[in-house]
ZAFIDREN-948787 format. One record per atom (N, C-alpha, C): x, y negated, z negated; residue in three letters. Coordinates in pm, whole numbers, padded with zeros to 5 digits, always signed. Example, Ala and Ser with C-alpha at 12.3 -4.5 7.8 and 13.67 -1.06 7.14 Angstrom:
BEGIN
+01319+00569-00780ala/+01230+00450-00780ala/+01320+00330-00780ala/+01285+00225-00708ser/+01367+00106-00714ser/+01290-00003-00787ser/
// end
This chain:
BEGIN
-08236+08354+06113unk/-08320+08441+06031unk/-08409+08524+06122unk/-08414+08656+06098unk/-08494+08745+06181unk/-08643+08720+06159unk/-08723+08760+06257unk/-08867+08742+06249unk/-08927+08831+06140unk/-09039+08788+06087unk/-09112+08866+05988unk/-09261+08846+06011unk/-09341+08936+05959unk/-09485+08929+05979unk/-09541+08802+05916unk/-09620+08728+05994unk/-09682+08608+05943unk/-09591+08488+05931unk/-09469+08494+05991unk/-09378+08381+05980unk/-09432+08260+06054unk/-09392+08143+06009unk/-09437+08018+06070unk/-09315+07934+06106unk/-09337+07828+06183unk/-09226+07745+06226unk/-09276+07610+06270unk/-09183+07515+06279unk/-09211+07388+06345unk/-09114+07379+06463unk/-09105+07263+06524unk/-09023+07251+06645unk/-08874+07239+06617unk/-08836+07242+06489unk/-08694+07237+06453unk/-08647+07368+06391unk/-08733+07470+06390unk/-08695+07595+06325unk/-08744+07716+06403unk/-08677+07829+06382unk/-08718+07958+06436unk/-08758+07947+06583unk/-08871+08009+06618unk/-08915+08011+06757unk/-08943+07870+06809unk/-08990+07783+06720unk/-09018+07646+06763unk/-08896+07575+06818unk/-08779+07604+06762unk/-08657+07537+06809unk/-08623+07576+06952unk/-08668+07695+06996unk/-08642+07734+07135unk/-08722+07647+07232unk/-08843+07607+07192unk/-08921+07516+07276unk/-08851+07382+07290unk/-08787+07338+07181unk/-08712+07212+07186unk/-08590+07227+07275unk/-08524+07343+07269unk/-08409+07367+07355unk/-08446+07367+07502unk/-08560+07427+07535unk/-08605+07428+07675unk/-08638+07286+07720unk/-08702+07208+07635unk/-08731+07069+07668unk/-08603+06990+07688unk/-08499+07020+07609unk/-08370+06954+07626unk/-08310+06985+07763unk/-08326+07109+07807unk/-08277+07145+07940unk/-08353+07070+08048unk/-08485+07056+08031unk/-08563+06979+08128unk/-08521+06833+08129unk/-08491+06780+08011unk/-08446+06641+08003unk/-08314+06624+08077unk/-08223+06717+08057unk/-08093+06711+08126unk/-08112+06718+08277unk/-08194+06813+08323unk/-08216+06829+08467unk/-08282+06705+08527unk/-08371+06642+08452unk/-08440+06523+08499unk/-08343+06408+08522unk/-08236+06403+08445unk/-08139+06292+08452unk/-08040+06307+08567unk/-08042+06419+08638unk/-07944+06442+08744unk/-07983+06367+08872unk/-07885+06338+08958unk/-07917+06274+09086unk/-08008+06365+09170unk/-08109+06309+09232unk/-08202+06381+09317unk/-08251+06509+09249unk/-08315+06498+09133unk/-08354+06618+09056unk/-08467+06695+09122unk/-08466+06827+09105unk/-08573+06911+09157unk/-08698+06898+09072unk/-08680+06867+08944unk/-08793+06849+08854unk/-08783+06713+08785unk/-08897+06663+08743unk/-08899+06538+08667unk/-08996+06554+08551unk/-08941+06550+08431unk/-09023+06552+08310unk/-08994+06422+08235unk/-09076+06320+08253unk/-09045+06188+08196unk/-09057+06182+08044unk/-09109+06288+07982unk/-09132+06284+07838unk/-09037+06375+07759unk/-08966+06460+07828unk/-08885+06561+07760unk/-08780+06498+07669unk/-08708+06399+07719unk/-08599+06340+07640unk/-08651+06278+07511unk/-08759+06201+07520unk/-08814+06136+07400unk/-08866+06240+07300unk/-08927+06346+07349unk/-08978+06450+07259unk/-08863+06519+07186unk/-08758+06552+07259unk/-08642+06617+07196unk/-08582+06527+07089unk/-08570+06400+07118unk/-08510+06310+07020unk/-08602+06287+06901unk/-08731+06297+06923unk/-08825+06285+06811unk/-08816+06405+06718unk/-08792+06524+06774unk/-08773+06643+06689unk/-08648+06626+06603unk/-08539+06579+06666unk/-08420+06544+06590unk/-08316+06652+06572unk/-08326+06765+06642unk/-08223+06868+06633unk/-08099+06821+06707unk/-07987+06810+06634unk/-07867+06749+06693unk/-07819+06822+06818unk/-07814+06956+06813unk/-07760+07026+06929unk/-07852+07013+07050unk/-07982+06999+07028unk/-08073+06979+07140unk/-08059+06839+07199unk/-08037+06740+07114unk/-08015+06605+07162unk/-07886+06600+07246unk/-07783+06665+07198unk/-07656+06667+07272unk/-07670+06743+07403unk/-07751+06847+07403unk/-07776+06920+07527unk/-07850+06831+07627unk/-07953+06760+07580unk/-08029+06672+07668unk/-07942+06561+07726unk/-07842+06517+07651unk/-07753+06410+07696unk/-07634+06462+07776unk/-07624+06593+07793unk/-07515+06650+07871unk/-07384+06662+07797unk/-07385+06640+07666unk/-07260+06642+07590unk/-07206+06782+07565unk/-07290+06884+07585unk/-07246+07022+07562unk/-07204+07092+07691unk/-07212+07022+07804unk/-07178+07084+07932unk/-07028+07112+07941unk/-06994+07227+07995unk/-06855+07267+08016unk/-06843+07313+08162unk/-06777+07234+08243unk/-06768+07265+08386unk/-06703+07401+08408unk/-06769+07484+08489unk/-06716+07615+08522unk/-06749+07723+08422unk/-06814+07686+08310unk/-06849+07784+08209unk/-06973+07862+08253unk/-06975+07993+08226unk/-07085+08077+08272unk/-07219+08031+08218unk/-07223+07987+08094unk/-07350+07953+08030unk/-07372+07803+08013unk/-07265+07723+08014unk/-07278+07581+07980unk/-07241+07487+08095unk/-07220+07541+08213unk/-07192+07456+08328unk/-07316+07373+08360unk/-07298+07244+08381unk/-07411+07153+08402unk/-07498+07196+08522unk/-07434+07223+08635unk/-07510+07259+08754unk/-07589+07387+08732unk/-07525+07486+08668unk/-07594+07613+08644unk/-07714+07593+08552unk/-07696+07518+08445unk/-07806+07496+08352unk/-07921+07422+08419unk/-07887+07321+08499unk/-07992+07242+08563unk/-08066+07323+08670unk/-07992+07404+08745unk/-08057+07487+08846unk/-08150+07589+08781unk/-08103+07650+08673unk/-08184+07753+08607unk/-08316+07697+08556unk/-08311+07585+08486unk/-08434+07529+08430unk/-08522+07469+08539unk/-08460+07417+08645unk/-08538+07361+08755unk/-08616+07470+08827unk/-08551+07584+08853unk/-08618+07695+08920unk/-08734+07745+08835unk/-08708+07763+08706unk/-08813+07811+08615unk/-08929+07713+08608unk/-08899+07586+08589unk/-09005+07486+08574unk/-09088+07473+08701unk/-09022+07473+08816unk/-09094+07459+08941unk/-09183+07579+08970unk/-09141+07698+08927unk/-09226+07815+08948unk/-09362+07794+08882unk/-09361+07752+08756unk/-09487+07734+08683unk/-09561+07609+08728unk/-09488+07502+08763unk/-09554+07383+08820unk/-09629+07421+08948unk/-09559+07490+09037unk/-09618+07527+09165unk/-09734+07625+09148unk/-09722+07711+09048unk/-09832+07805+09020unk/-09960+07728+08991unk/-09952+07627+08907unk/-10071+07548+08875unk/-10119+07468+08997unk/-10025+07415+09075unk/-10064+07339+09194unk/-10140+07428+09292unk/-10089+07549+09314unk/-10155+07640+09408unk/-10292+07684+09355unk/-10301+07703+09223unk/-10431+07739+09165unk/-10532+07628+09187unk/-10487+07504+09170unk/-10576+07391+09193unk/-10621+07383+09338unk/-10529+07409+09430unk/-10563+07407+09572unk/-10665+07516+09605unk/-10663+07624+09526unk/-10758+07734+09549unk/-10893+07709+09481unk/-10908+07595+09415unk/-11035+07559+09356unk/-11048+07589+09208unk/-10942+07638+09143unk/-10949+07668+08999unk/-10940+07537+08921unk/-11031+07518+08829unk/-11037+07393+08752unk/-11025+07417+08602unk/-10974+07530+08563unk/-10956+07564+08421unk/-10819+07627+08405unk/-10736+07568+08319unk/-10599+07616+08299unk/-10572+07634+08151unk/-10490+07735+08118unk/-10453+07761+07979unk/-10302+07777+07972unk/-10240+07701+07882unk/-10096+07711+07856unk/-10079+07776+07721unk/-10035+07900+07720unk/-10018+07975+07596unk/-09884+07941+07531unk/-09884+07923+07398unk/-09763+07884+07325unk/-09702+07762+07394unk/-09777+07654+07399unk/-09743+07539+07484unk/-09621+07461+07439unk/-09585+07467+07311unk/-09463+07401+07266unk/-09455+07256+07310unk/-09344+07220+07377unk/-09326+07084+07426unk/-09354+07073+07576unk/-09435+07164+07628unk/-09480+07158+07767unk/-09559+07029+07788unk/-09526+06955+07894unk/-09596+06828+07921unk/-09674+06831+08051unk/-09706+06949+08101unk/-09776+06957+08230unk/-09913+06890+08226unk/-09978+06891+08112unk/-10109+06825+08103unk/-10096+06674+08122unk/-09973+06621+08110unk/-09948+06478+08122unk/-09876+06441+08252unk/-09805+06535+08313unk/-09719+06495+08425unk/-09759+06556+08559unk/-09844+06657+08563unk/-09884+06713+08691unk/-10005+06638+08747unk/-10019+06643+08878unk/-10133+06578+08945unk/-10247+06679+08954unk/-10325+06690+08848unk/-10434+06786+08843unk/-10553+06739+08928unk/-10622+06830+08995unk/-10743+06791+09067unk/-10849+06738+08970unk/-10932+06650+09019unk/-11039+06594+08937unk/-11125+06706+08879unk/-11160+06692+08753unk/-11246+06790+08688unk/-11172+06904+08622unk/-11038+06904+08626unk/-10961+07012+08566unk/-10954+06996+08414unk/-10976+07106+08343unk/-10959+07111+08198unk/-10836+07195+08168unk/-10744+07139+08090unk/-10621+07209+08054unk/-10622+07235+07903unk/-10619+07362+07868unk/-10615+07402+07727unk/-10470+07434+07687unk/-10426+07376+07578unk/-10293+07405+07524unk/-10310+07476+07390unk/-10248+07594+07378unk/-10258+07671+07255unk/-10122+07681+07188unk/-10116+07644+07061unk/-09994+07662+06983unk/-10027+07643+06835unk/-09926+07664+06751unk/-09946+07648+06608unk/-09986+07504+06576unk/-10068+07485+06473unk/-10120+07350+06443unk/-10013+07243+06430unk/-09902+07272+06362unk/-09800+07170+06342unk/-09734+07130+06473unk/-09716+07227+06562unk/-09657+07199+06693unk/-09750+07111+06775unk/-09878+07148+06779unk/-09977+07070+06853unk/-09984+06927+06800unk/-09989+06912+06668unk/-10003+06779+06607unk/-09883+06693+06641unk/-09762+06749+06632unk/-09641+06671+06658unk/-09639+06620+06802unk/-09663+06709+06897unk/-09655+06668+07037unk/-09763+06566+07071unk/-09885+06590+07025unk/-09995+06498+07053unk/-09965+06359+06998unk/-09918+06355+06875unk/-09888+06226+06810unk/-09771+06155+06878unk/-09666+06230+06911unk/-09548+06169+06970unk/-09578+06114+07109unk/-09650+06189+07190unk/-09683+06142+07325unk/-09777+06022+07320unk/-09869+06022+07225unk/-09957+05906+07209unk/-09875+05782+07174unk/-09773+05801+07089unk/-09686+05691+07053unk/-09606+05637+07169unk/-09583+05722+07269unk/-09511+05679+07389unk/-09605+05614+07492unk/-09734+05615+07461unk/-09831+05561+07555unk/-09866+05655+07667unk/-09831+05783+07653unk/-09860+05882+07758unk/-10008+05918+07757unk/-10064+05934+07876unk/-10204+05972+07890unk/-10213+06101+07971unk/-10292+06198+07926unk/-10309+06321+08005unk/-10365+06291+08143unk/-10324+06370+08241unk/-10374+06355+08378unk/-10487+06453+08408unk/-10532+06522+08304unk/-10647+06612+08313unk/-10723+06600+08181unk/-10832+06673+08169unk/-10904+06681+08042unk/-10827+06779+07953unk/-10735+06725+07872unk/-10650+06809+07786unk/-10724+06842+07657unk/-10727+06972+07624unk/-10789+07014+07499unk/-10689+07098+07422unk/-10641+07043+07313unk/-10541+07111+07230unk/-10611+07207+07135unk/-10566+07332+07137unk/-10625+07437+07054unk/-10520+07479+06952unk/-10535+07430+06831unk/-10433+07451+06727unk/-10459+07584+06656unk/-10398+07690+06706unk/-10419+07823+06648unk/-10299+07910+06678unk/-10264+07995+06585unk/-10157+08092+06604unk/-10207+08204+06694unk/-10124+08246+06788unk/-10164+08353+06880unk/-10185+08486+06808unk/-10142+08496+06684unk/-10167+08618+06607unk/-10306+08616+06543unk/-10371+08500+06548unk/-10505+08488+06494unk/-10607+08500+06608unk/-10733+08468+06580unk/-10839+08485+06680unk/-10841+08365+06774unk/-10739+08358+06859unk/-10730+08245+06951unk/-10837+08248+07060unk/-10885+08366+07105unk/-10994+08362+07202unk/-11118+08288+07150unk/-11150+08310+07022unk/-11265+08240+06964unk/-11239+08090+06957unk/-11117+08052+06917unk/-11083+07909+06910unk/-11089+07846+07048unk/-11048+07920+07149unk/-11052+07869+07287unk/-11196+07844+07330unk/-11282+07942+07303unk/-11424+07925+07340unk/-11488+07811+07261unk/-11448+07795+07135unk/-11504+07687+07053unk/-11468+07549+07109unk/-11360+07544+07189unk/-11318+07417+07249unk/-11371+07399+07391unk/-11469+07483+07428unk/-11536+07464+07555unk/-11490+07554+07668unk/-11400+07647+07641unk/-11353+07737+07746unk/-11468+07819+07803unk/-11471+07832+07937unk/-11578+07903+08006unk/-11524+08033+08066unk/-11552+08148+08005unk/-11500+08275+08058unk/-11558+08313+08193unk/-11665+08249+08234unk/-11727+08282+08363unk/-11660+08210+08479unk/-11572+08114+08448unk/-11504+08039+08553unk/-11362+08092+08571unk/-11312+08100+08693unk/-11173+08145+08713unk/-11075+08054+08639unk/-10971+08113+08586unk/-10875+08041+08502unk/-10734+08067+08552unk/-10648+07966+08540unk/-10505+07981+08565unk/-10434+07982+08430unk/-10366+08094+08399unk/-10298+08113+08271unk/-10146+08114+08292unk/-10071+08051+08202unk/-09927+08074+08202unk/-09881+08113+08062unk/-09786+08206+08061unk/-09718+08247+07938unk/-09569+08231+07965unk/-09523+08107+07958unk/-09383+08077+07991unk/-09295+08093+07868unk/-09190+08174+07880unk/-09096+08190+07770unk/-09159+08243+07645unk/-09255+08332+07658unk/-09333+08379+07542unk/-09315+08527+07512unk/-09318+08613+07612unk/-09334+08756+07590unk/-09224+08816+07504unk/-09102+08771+07520unk/-08990+08831+07448unk/-08999+08803+07298unk/-09080+08705+07259unk/-09097+08672+07117unk/-09215+08746+07055unk/-09278+08836+07131unk/-09392+08913+07082unk/-09353+09059+07064unk/-09399+09125+06958unk/-09384+09270+06949unk/-09457+09336+07066unk/-09419+09460+07096unk/-09476+09530+07211unk/-09628+09536+07206unk/-09684+09571+07089unk/-09829+09582+07081unk/-09897+09447+07092unk/-09832+09341+07042unk/-09889+09207+07053unk/-09890+09159+07197unk/-09788+09197+07273unk/-09786+09161+07415unk/-09903+09225+07488unk/-09925+09354+07464unk/-10037+09423+07528unk/-10170+09362+07486unk/-10181+09328+07358unk/-10305+09269+07307unk/-10329+09132+07371unk/-10223+09054+07391unk/-10235+08925+07458unk/-10293+08944+07598unk/-10239+09039+07672unk/-10289+09064+07807unk/-10433+09115+07806unk/-10467+09194+07705unk/-10606+09242+07694unk/-10701+09124+07673unk/-10663+09031+07586unk/-10748+08914+07563unk/-10762+08830+07690unk/-10649+08808+07758unk/-10653+08728+07881unk/-10746+08793+07983unk/-10733+08924+07998unk/-10817+08996+08095unk/-10964+08985+08059unk/-10994+09000+07929unk/-11135+08992+07885unk/-11194+08853+07906unk/-11110+08750+07903unk/-11157+08613+07916unk/-11156+08563+08061unk/-11108+08645+08152unk/-11087+08599+08290unk/-11195+08646+08385unk/-11247+08551+08461unk/-11339+08584+08570unk/-11258+08632+08690unk/-11319+08708+08780unk/-11249+08749+08902unk/-11191+08627+08975unk/-11070+08645+09027unk/-11002+08535+09094unk/-10913+08455+09001unk/-10916+08486+08871unk/-10827+08419+08777unk/-10682+08455+08810unk/-10591+08368+08767unk/-10449+08388+08796unk/-10367+08381+08667unk/-10253+08448+08670unk/-10164+08453+08554unk/-10020+08446+08602unk/-09937+08371+08530unk/-09795+08364+08562unk/-09713+08378+08435unk/-09603+08449+08445unk/-09509+08465+08335unk/-09375+08507+08393unk/-09273+08517+08309unk/-09146+08569+08357unk/-09154+08720+08373unk/-09077+08772+08467unk/-09061+08918+08479unk/-08926+08954+08419unk/-08928+09043+08321unk/-08804+09086+08256unk/-08821+09229+08208unk/-08745+09319+08263unk/-08747+09457+08218unk/-08634+09475+08116unk/-08671+09468+07987unk/-08569+09471+07882unk/-08487+09600+07884unk/-08545+09708+07933unk/-08472+09835+07935unk/-08356+09833+08033unk/-08360+09737+08129unk/-08254+09730+08229unk/-08149+09624+08195unk/-08170+09550+08085unk/-08076+09446+08048unk/-07948+09506+07991unk/-07831+09467+08044unk/-07706+09519+07990unk/-07681+09467+07848unk/-07605+09544+07771unk/-07574+09503+07633unk/-07504+09368+07630unk/-07428+09339+07735unk/-07355+09213+07741unk/-07449+09094+07736unk/-07572+09112+07786unk/-07669+09003+07786unk/-07697+08958+07643unk/-07717+09053+07553unk/-07744+09019+07413unk/-07628+08943+07352unk/-07507+08987+07382unk/-07389+08920+07327unk/-07377+08777+07380unk/-07408+08759+07508unk/-07398+08626+07567unk/-07501+08531+07505unk/-07621+08582+07480unk/-07726+08500+07421unk/-07685+08455+07281unk/-07633+08547+07201unk/-07589+08512+07066unk/-07472+08414+07070unk/-07381+08436+07162unk/-07265+08347+07174unk/-07309+08207+07215unk/-07407+08197+07305unk/-07455+08067+07347unk/-07512+07990+07228unk/-07589+08058+07143unk/-07647+07992+07026unk/-07539+07930+06939unk/-07433+08006+06916unk/-07325+07957+06830unk/-07251+07842+06893unk/-07225+07851+07022unk/-07142+07751+07089unk/-07211+07617+07100unk/-07343+07615+07108unk/-07412+07485+07116unk/-07436+07425+06978unk/-07402+07499+06873unk/-07415+07446+06739unk/-07547+07474+06671unk/-07625+07568+06726unk/-07753+07602+06665unk/-07732+07696+06547unk/-07813+07679+06443unk/-07805+07772+06330unk/-07905+07886+06346unk/-07968+07894+06464unk/-08062+08000+06495unk/-07999+08091+06600unk/-07982+08219+06566unk/-07935+08317+06663unk/-08056+08367+06742unk/-08057+08338+06871unk/-08174+08373+06951unk/-08207+08521+06944unk/-08107+08606+06931unk/-08133+08749+06927unk/-08214+08789+06805unk/-08208+08709+06698unk/-08288+08736+06579unk/-08436+08710+06604unk/-08466+08634+06709unk/-08604+08596+06736unk/-08672+08690+06834unk/-08593+08767+06908unk/-08649+08855+07010unk/-08697+08986+06948unk/-08800+09044+07009unk/-08844+09178+06972unk/-08794+09275+07079unk/-08706+09365+07039unk/-08650+09462+07131unk/-08727+09594+07119unk/-08673+09698+07181unk/-08739+09828+07176unk/-08827+09850+07297unk/-08881+09970+07305unk/-08963+10007+07421unk/-09091+09923+07426unk/-09127+09882+07545unk/-09250+09810+07567unk/-09291+09824+07712unk/-09418+09803+07739unk/-09465+09799+07877unk/-09410+09674+07945unk/-09373+09687+08071unk/-09343+09565+08144unk/-09475+09497+08178unk/-09471+09366+08189unk/-09593+09292+08228unk/-09644+09342+08363unk/-09553+09372+08453unk/-09593+09420+08586unk/-09675+09548+08576unk/-09627+09644+08498unk/-09696+09773+08490unk/-09828+09760+08413unk/-09827+09685+08305unk/-09948+09676+08222unk/-10059+09602+08295unk/-10026+09488+08352unk/-10127+09411+08423unk/-10176+09486+08547unk/-10083+09552+08617unk/-10121+09628+08735unk/-10218+09740+08703unk/-10211+09793+08581unk/-10302+09898+08539unk/-10432+09849+08479unk/-10447+09717+08473unk/-10569+09659+08414unk/-10638+09562+08509unk/-10632+09590+08636unk/-10713+09517+08733unk/-10649+09397+08798unk/-10521+09371+08771unk/-10454+09255+08829unk/-10368+09298+08948unk/-10369+09219+09053unk/-10277+09238+09165unk/-10152+09157+09136unk/-10040+09224+09118unk/-09918+09162+09067unk/-09817+09140+09180unk/-09755+09023+09178unk/-09646+08991+09270unk/-09524+08950+09189unk/-09409+09003+09225unk/-09284+08968+09158unk/-09194+08893+09256unk/-09144+08779+09213unk/-09040+08708+09288unk/-08911+08722+09209unk/-08809+08781+09269unk/-08683+08799+09198unk/-08619+08663+09171unk/-08532+08660+09071unk/-08463+08535+09041unk/-08381+08490+09161unk/-08319+08584+09230unk/-08242+08549+09349unk/-08330+08481+09454unk/-08450+08536+09475unk/-08542+08478+09572unk/-08588+08339+09528unk/-08612+08324+09396unk/-08657+08194+09345unk/-08549+08087+09365unk/-08424+08123+09340unk/-08313+08030+09363unk/-08305+07994+09511unk/-08309+08094+09596unk/-08295+08070+09740unk/-08406+07982+09793unk/-08526+07993+09734unk/-08638+07913+09778unk/-08616+07764+09759unk/-08522+07727+09673unk/-08490+07586+09651unk/-08351+07550+09703unk/-08293+07640+09782unk/-08163+07612+09841unk/-08046+07632+09746unk/-08068+07706+09637unk/-07962+07732+09541unk/-07905+07872+09565unk/-07778+07887+09535unk/-07715+08019+09541unk/-07711+08077+09400unk/-07767+08194+09384unk/-07771+08258+09252unk/-07634+08316+09220unk/-07567+08268+09116unk/-07432+08317+09085unk/-07432+08468+09059unk/-07339+08537+09120unk/-07336+08683+09109unk/-07314+08729+08965unk/-07233+08656+08888unk/-07210+08699+08750unk/-07337+08688+08667unk/-07421+08588+08697unk/-07549+08576+08626unk/-07647+08683+08674unk/-07640+08716+08802unk/-07728+08820+08856unk/-07701+08954+08788unk/-07574+08984+08766unk/-07539+09109+08698unk/-07585+09106+08553unk/-07577+08988+08492unk/-07614+08974+08351unk/-07765+08984+08333unk/-07842+08926+08425unk/-07987+08918+08410unk/-08058+09046+08452unk/-07992+09131+08529unk/-08054+09257+08568unk/-08180+09235+08650unk/-08282+09316+08624unk/-08409+09309+08698unk/-08495+09199+08637unk/-08472+09077+08680unk/-08547+08964+08624unk/-08605+08880+08737unk/-08703+08800+08702unk/-08765+08714+08801unk/-08891+08651+08746unk/-08987+08628+08834unk/-09110+08559+08797unk/-09230+08637+08848unk/-09330+08647+08763unk/-09449+08728+08793unk/-09569+08637+08811unk/-09647+08664+08914unk/-09778+08602+08930unk/-09879+08713+08958unk/-09999+08692+08914unk/-10101+08797+08928unk/-10238+08734+08950unk/-10323+08807+09022unk/-10460+08764+09048unk/-10553+08876+09002unk/-10657+08842+08927unk/-10752+08942+08880unk/-10845+08981+08994unk/-10846+09109+09027unk/-10925+09157+09140unk/-11074+09165+09103unk/
// end
């Protein structure tokens, strides 16, 4: 079902199901020999949501050796590179003395529970109330304890989330590390710009931001077809292309660069190479100008 104004979801429907799918990929990667990433909670969270195709993905039952989209090694390398980029971003921010972090559209992100945060760090997680409640309750049932001062902010990003963040103790005068992982493509163009405006207004100098770099105008048409085909082949009743907002938009690089942020782009090829992986050429052609963005507020 295509997106509509004011639509809502849980972790088994619409945009929420994509968070479960990403967690399933992390669970699969965690189970591999000598894994690059370890998410000890991903598998249990996916199974608690109960989406059959996500459970099968987490268990490796949907892997097809040699397949462009479903090959086990390819899937595990892709999610490992992505996860490590954002893990390392927070680690480096902590080493630089930042003690305030915000995870936007946190979904089934477990970094507040699995990363080694410096003492005194406050981690804010923002997502829809039902998503926040489910993850908090499920992890508590597993006996998981946050490794930082975790503060869950149950609010839709289309509402006044800056006010909700401040109401939970957020300090705009302190440098902050922000991540928007797997989020921008699910926002209309104006909402993406508005998100960055809010982040900038809430950020003290020295704050940091990380997100994916994706220039949708450079994506080949084949990419859309592959995404839709992947949804069908794994057995999902959600066509991912119905959830994306297409059309002209500012790239995060250009918009943030014009609003006081010093932006750095790491290409996907560079990110793979940094972990000793070879980026498959067929995926490189499919992904176009893609990678990972980090920025520092000047």
